[in-house]
Structures are given as structure tokens and as C-alpha cells.
FIROFI-685959 format. One record per residue: residue number from 1; x, y, z of N, C-alpha, C in turn. Coordinates in nm, 4 decimals. Each point is the difference from the previous one (the first is absolute). Example, Ala and Ser with C-alpha at 12.3 -4.5 7.8 and 13.67 -1.06 7.14 Angstrom:
// FIROFI-685959
atom nudo:1, n_east:1.3190, n_north:-0.5690, n_up:0.7800, ca_east:-0.0890, ca_north:0.1190, ca_up:0.0000, c_east:0.0900, c_north:0.1200, c_up:0.0000
atom nudo:2, n_east:-0.0350, n_north:0.1050, n_up:-0.0720, ca_east:0.0820, ca_north:0.1190, ca_up:0.0060, c_east:-0.0770, c_north:0.1090, c_up:0.0730
This chain:
// FIROFI-685959
atom nudo:1, n_east:-0.0792, n_north:0.0854, n_up:-1.1350, ca_east:-0.0482, ca_north:-0.0028, ca_up:0.1361, c_east:0.0743, c_north:0.1077, c_up:0.0786
atom nudo:2, n_east:-0.0714, n_north:0.0628, n_up:0.0926, ca_east:0.0562, ca_north:0.1054, ca_up:0.0837, c_east:-0.0103, c_north:-0.0394, c_up:0.1469
atom nudo:3, n_east:0.0894, n_north:0.0583, n_up:0.0804, ca_east:0.0032, ca_north:-0.0300, ca_up:0.1431, c_east:0.0116, c_north:0.1308, c_up:0.0766
atom nudo:4, n_east:-0.0660, n_north:0.0036, n_up:0.1150, ca_east:0.0072, ca_north:0.1169, ca_up:0.0877, c_east:-0.0034, c_north:-0.0484, c_up:0.1448
atom nudo:5, n_east:0.0766, n_north:0.0658, n_up:0.0848, ca_east:0.0022, ca_north:-0.0313, ca_up:0.1428, c_east:-0.0778, c_north:0.1083, c_up:0.0729
atom nudo:6, n_east:-0.0994, n_north:-0.0419, n_up:0.0798, ca_east:-0.0875, ca_north:0.0916, ca_up:0.0713, c_east:0.0351, c_north:-0.0029, c_up:0.1479
atom nudo:7, n_east:0.0279, n_north:0.1160, n_up:0.0561, ca_east:0.0388, ca_north:0.0117, ca_up:0.1408, c_east:-0.1213, c_north:-0.0136, c_up:0.0899
atom nudo:8, n_east:0.0104, n_north:-0.0898, n_up:0.0972, ca_east:-0.1065, ca_north:-0.0155, ca_up:0.0980, c_east:0.0108, c_north:0.1061, c_up:0.1082
atom nudo:9, n_east:-0.1062, n_north:0.0133, n_up:0.0775, ca_east:-0.0007, ca_north:0.0973, ca_up:0.1100, c_east:-0.0407, c_north:-0.0712, c_up:0.1278
atom nudo:10, n_east:0.0641, n_north:0.0374, n_up:0.1085, ca_east:-0.0290, ca_north:-0.0553, ca_up:0.1321, c_east:0.0037, c_north:-0.1532, c_up:-0.0033
atom nudo:11, n_east:-0.1143, n_north:-0.0647, n_up:0.0178, ca_east:-0.0038, ca_north:-0.1465, ca_up:0.0036, c_east:-0.0211, c_north:-0.0626, c_up:-0.1369
atom nudo:12, n_east:-0.0173, n_north:0.0815, n_up:-0.1035, ca_east:-0.0200, ca_north:-0.0521, ca_up:-0.1359, c_east:0.1376, c_north:-0.0224, c_up:-0.0632
atom nudo:13, n_east:0.0287, n_north:-0.1203, n_up:-0.0474, ca_east:0.1335, ca_north:-0.0290, ca_up:-0.0558, c_east:0.0185, c_north:0.0592, c_up:-0.1397
atom nudo:14, n_east:0.1242, n_north:-0.0032, n_up:-0.0470, ca_east:0.0312, ca_north:0.0408, ca_up:-0.1365, c_east:-0.0526, c_north:-0.1049, c_up:-0.0970
atom nudo:15, n_east:-0.0447, n_north:0.0442, n_up:-0.1158, ca_east:-0.0545, ca_north:-0.0903, ca_up:-0.1007, c_east:0.0672, c_north:0.0219, c_up:-0.1344
atom nudo:16, n_east:-0.0074, n_north:-0.1017, n_up:-0.0833, ca_east:0.0497, ca_north:0.0039, ca_up:-0.1369, c_east:-0.1193, c_north:-0.0165, c_up:-0.0921
atom nudo:17, n_east:-0.0043, n_north:0.0814, n_up:-0.1041, ca_east:-0.1042, ca_north:-0.0135, ca_up:-0.1022, c_east:0.0672, c_north:-0.0371, c_up:-0.1318
atom nudo:18, n_east:-0.0580, n_north:-0.0957, n_up:-0.0693, ca_east:0.0399, ca_north:-0.0320, ca_up:-0.1372, c_east:-0.1137, c_north:0.0446, c_up:-0.0900
atom nudo:19, n_east:0.0346, n_north:0.0729, n_up:-0.1050, ca_east:-0.1007, ca_north:0.0512, ca_up:-0.0930, c_east:0.0376, c_north:-0.0398, c_up:-0.1422
atom nudo:20, n_east:-0.1023, n_north:-0.0218, n_up:-0.0837, ca_east:0.0259, ca_north:-0.0398, ca_up:-0.1383, c_east:0.0317, c_north:0.1230, c_up:-0.0847
atom nudo:21, n_east:0.0113, n_north:-0.0184, n_up:-0.1302, ca_east:0.0374, ca_north:0.1076, ca_up:-0.0922, c_east:-0.1025, c_north:0.1132, c_up:-0.0030
atom nudo:22, n_east:-0.1244, n_north:-0.0282, n_up:0.0391, ca_east:-0.1052, ca_north:0.1021, ca_up:0.0072, c_east:-0.0146, c_north:0.0561, c_up:0.1410
atom nudo:23, n_east:0.0946, n_north:-0.0326, n_up:0.0861, ca_east:0.0044, ca_north:0.0439, ca_up:0.1403, c_east:-0.1142, c_north:-0.0561, c_up:0.0839
atom nudo:24, n_east:-0.0591, n_north:-0.1098, n_up:-0.0435, ca_east:-0.1040, ca_north:-0.0679, ca_up:0.0774, c_east:0.0693, c_north:-0.0867, c_up:0.1060
atom nudo:25, n_east:-0.0485, n_north:0.0091, n_up:0.1226, ca_east:0.0569, ca_north:-0.0767, ca_up:0.1103, c_east:-0.0199, c_north:-0.1495, c_up:-0.0238
atom nudo:26, n_east:0.1107, n_north:-0.0764, n_up:0.0009, ca_east:-0.0101, ca_north:-0.1450, ca_up:-0.0190, c_east:0.0460, c_north:-0.0772, c_up:0.1230
atom nudo:27, n_east:0.0774, n_north:0.0645, n_up:0.0887, ca_east:0.0445, ca_north:-0.0665, ca_up:0.1218, c_east:0.0282, c_north:0.1058, c_up:0.1066
atom nudo:28, n_east:-0.0260, n_north:-0.0380, n_up:0.1250, ca_east:0.0171, ca_north:0.0890, ca_up:0.1136, c_east:0.0403, c_north:-0.0883, c_up:0.1162
atom nudo:29, n_east:0.1228, n_north:0.0154, n_up:0.0491, ca_east:0.0459, ca_north:-0.0865, ca_up:0.1086, c_east:0.0935, c_north:0.0765, c_up:0.0923
atom nudo:30, n_east:0.0135, n_north:-0.0524, n_up:0.1216, ca_east:0.0860, ca_north:0.0630, ca_up:0.1000, c_east:0.1455, c_north:-0.0111, c_up:-0.0418
atom nudo:31, n_east:0.0741, n_north:0.1067, n_up:0.0233, ca_east:0.1411, ca_north:0.0036, ca_up:-0.0376, c_east:0.0844, c_north:-0.0896, c_up:0.0897
atom nudo:32, n_east:-0.0454, n_north:-0.0265, n_up:0.1216, ca_east:0.0797, ca_north:-0.0773, ca_up:0.0943, c_east:-0.0326, c_north:-0.1491, c_up:0.0011
atom nudo:33, n_east:-0.0901, n_north:-0.0440, n_up:-0.0834, ca_east:-0.0383, ca_north:-0.1415, ca_up:-0.0052, c_east:0.0766, c_north:-0.0712, c_up:-0.1103
atom nudo:34, n_east:0.0233, n_north:-0.1285, n_up:0.0178, ca_east:0.0646, ca_north:-0.0773, ca_up:-0.1067, c_east:-0.0855, c_north:0.0034, c_up:-0.1272
atom nudo:35, n_east:0.0676, n_north:0.0020, n_up:-0.1124, ca_east:-0.0700, ca_north:0.0042, ca_up:-0.1283, c_east:-0.0524, c_north:-0.1380, c_up:-0.0338
atom nudo:36, n_east:-0.1278, n_north:-0.0075, n_up:-0.0317, ca_east:-0.0599, ca_north:-0.1268, ca_up:-0.0384, c_east:-0.1045, c_north:0.0248, c_up:-0.1069
atom nudo:37, n_east:-0.0421, n_north:-0.1037, n_up:-0.0655, ca_east:-0.1006, ca_north:0.0081, ca_up:-0.1058, c_east:0.0412, c_north:0.0927, c_up:-0.1143
atom nudo:38, n_east:0.1300, n_north:0.0100, n_up:-0.0250, ca_east:0.0468, ca_north:0.0873, ca_up:-0.1070, c_east:-0.0332, c_north:-0.0537, c_up:-0.1387
atom nudo:39, n_east:-0.0327, n_north:-0.1297, n_up:-0.0081, ca_east:-0.0373, ca_north:-0.0569, ca_up:-0.1295, c_east:-0.1261, c_north:0.0657, c_up:-0.0544
atom nudo:40, n_east:-0.0830, n_north:0.0533, n_up:0.0878, ca_east:-0.1232, ca_north:0.0682, ca_up:-0.0431, c_east:0.0296, c_north:0.1250, c_up:-0.0817
atom nudo:41, n_east:0.1172, n_north:0.0577, n_up:0.0221, ca_east:0.0353, ca_north:0.1265, ca_up:-0.0638, c_east:0.1100, c_north:-0.0154, c_up:-0.1045
atom nudo:42, n_east:0.0336, n_north:-0.1242, n_up:-0.0341, ca_east:0.1039, ca_north:-0.0250, ca_up:-0.0992, c_east:0.1398, c_north:0.0221, c_up:0.0532
atom nudo:43, n_east:0.0183, n_north:-0.0118, n_up:0.1306, ca_east:0.1303, ca_north:0.0254, ca_up:0.0614, c_east:0.0570, c_north:-0.1233, c_up:0.0699
atom nudo:44, n_east:-0.0415, n_north:-0.1205, n_up:-0.0434, ca_east:0.0516, ca_north:-0.1201, ca_up:0.0640, c_east:0.1506, c_north:-0.0090, c_up:-0.0199
atom nudo:45, n_east:0.0686, n_north:-0.0518, n_up:0.1008, ca_east:0.1452, ca_north:-0.0168, ca_up:0.0032, c_east:0.0751, c_north:0.1318, c_up:-0.0035
atom nudo:46, n_east:-0.0642, n_north:0.1093, n_up:0.0380, ca_east:0.0663, ca_north:0.1308, ca_up:0.0041, c_east:-0.0101, c_north:0.0622, c_up:0.1386
atom nudo:47, n_east:-0.0173, n_north:-0.0841, n_up:0.1013, ca_east:-0.0197, ca_north:0.0484, ca_up:0.1357, c_east:0.1183, c_north:0.0819, c_up:0.0507
atom nudo:48, n_east:0.1215, n_north:-0.0477, n_up:-0.0251, ca_east:0.1204, ca_north:0.0679, ca_up:0.0498, c_east:0.0167, c_north:0.1348, c_up:-0.0687
atom nudo:49, n_east:-0.0186, n_north:0.0035, n_up:-0.1314, ca_east:0.0132, ca_north:0.1257, ca_up:-0.0744, c_east:-0.1069, c_north:0.0999, c_up:0.0435
atom nudo:50, n_east:-0.1226, n_north:-0.0466, n_up:0.0200, ca_east:-0.1084, ca_north:0.0888, ca_up:0.0418, c_east:0.0248, c_north:0.0522, c_up:0.1412
atom nudo:51, n_east:0.0498, n_north:-0.0843, n_up:0.0886, ca_east:0.0314, ca_north:0.0433, ca_up:0.1364, c_east:0.1079, c_north:0.1083, c_up:-0.0020
atom nudo:52, n_east:0.0977, n_north:-0.0126, n_up:-0.0882, ca_east:0.1049, ca_north:0.1013, ca_up:-0.0119, c_east:-0.0572, c_north:0.1324, c_up:-0.0515
atom nudo:53, n_east:-0.0918, n_north:-0.0073, n_up:-0.0955, ca_east:-0.0642, ca_north:0.1210, ca_up:-0.0524, c_east:-0.0800, c_north:0.0678, c_up:0.1099
atom nudo:54, n_east:-0.0763, n_north:-0.0772, n_up:0.0749, ca_east:-0.0826, ca_north:0.0547, ca_up:0.1077, c_east:0.0866, c_north:0.0682, c_up:0.1054
atom nudo:55, n_east:0.1114, n_north:-0.0619, n_up:0.0324, ca_east:0.0902, ca_north:0.0553, ca_up:0.1007, c_east:0.0539, c_north:0.1370, c_up:-0.0422
atom nudo:56, n_east:0.0259, n_north:0.0176, n_up:-0.1284, ca_east:0.0566, ca_north:0.1246, ca_up:-0.0494, c_east:-0.1004, c_north:0.1065, c_up:-0.0409
atom nudo:57, n_east:-0.1293, n_north:-0.0308, n_up:0.0085, ca_east:-0.1026, ca_north:0.0955, ca_up:-0.0409, c_east:-0.0137, c_north:0.1150, c_up:0.0986
atom nudo:58, n_east:-0.0199, n_north:0.1192, n_up:-0.0546, ca_east:-0.0341, ca_north:0.1149, ca_up:0.0839, c_east:-0.1527, c_north:0.0022, c_up:0.0148
atom nudo:59, n_east:-0.0472, n_north:0.0487, n_up:0.1113, ca_east:-0.1446, ca_north:0.0058, ca_up:0.0225, c_east:-0.0658, c_north:0.0993, c_up:-0.0949
atom nudo:60, n_east:-0.1130, n_north:-0.0426, n_up:-0.0576, ca_east:-0.0795, ca_north:0.0880, ca_up:-0.0832, c_east:0.0498, c_north:0.0232, c_up:-0.1403
atom nudo:61, n_east:0.1068, n_north:-0.0656, n_up:-0.0420, ca_east:0.0551, ca_north:0.0179, ca_up:-0.1337, c_east:-0.0423, c_north:-0.1172, c_up:-0.0887
atom nudo:62, n_east:-0.0810, n_north:0.0281, n_up:-0.0998, ca_east:-0.0423, ca_north:-0.1027, ca_up:-0.0957, c_east:0.1187, c_north:-0.0330, c_up:-0.0893
atom nudo:63, n_east:0.0272, n_north:-0.1280, n_up:-0.0163, ca_east:0.1170, ca_north:-0.0434, ca_up:-0.0767, c_east:-0.0407, c_north:-0.1160, c_up:-0.0899
atom nudo:64, n_east:0.0524, n_north:-0.0005, n_up:-0.1206, ca_east:-0.0238, ca_north:-0.1128, ca_up:-0.0909, c_east:0.0763, c_north:-0.1202, c_up:0.0559
atom nudo:65, n_east:-0.0673, n_north:-0.1125, n_up:0.0106, ca_east:0.0602, ca_north:-0.1216, ca_up:0.0527, c_east:0.0671, c_north:-0.0759, c_up:-0.1120
atom nudo:66, n_east:0.1307, n_north:-0.0062, n_up:0.0047, ca_east:0.0776, ca_north:-0.0693, ca_up:-0.1021, c_east:0.0934, c_north:-0.1001, c_up:0.0666
atom nudo:67, n_east:-0.0491, n_north:-0.1227, n_up:0.0150, ca_east:0.0842, ca_north:-0.1058, ca_up:0.0579, c_east:-0.0047, c_north:-0.1212, c_up:-0.0906
């Protein structure tokens, strides 16, 4: 799974994209909202680790998600 942080403009907030091994979009959510429904993506009980990864992400840099 891959993760990328997308910079918002003006009134559009920053977003996080989760992509599978084929780079197909599987999740798209606001970076400033609490993480929920992570069980849909196989990330249950990893909220704290994922929040730390999101906090350290640079905008526009695709990164392999390893938590």
C-alpha cells in the first residue's frame, strides 16, 4: 500500500490518498480529520502509527506505507 499527501488550495483542505500495489486509489480522506473506518483498508488498530506517518509526510511525495 502507498500513501501520498495532497496539498489543498485556498478553501480546499489537504487530503491523504491510500493506493494499492497497482497504484489504484482505495481511500481518500482529509488530513485534518480523525481517522476512522480504517478496518476497510486493513489498518485497524494502527490509527496512532498512521497519524504519525501522515504528520511526517511531505506534500506530493508517494511513499510506501509500512506500519
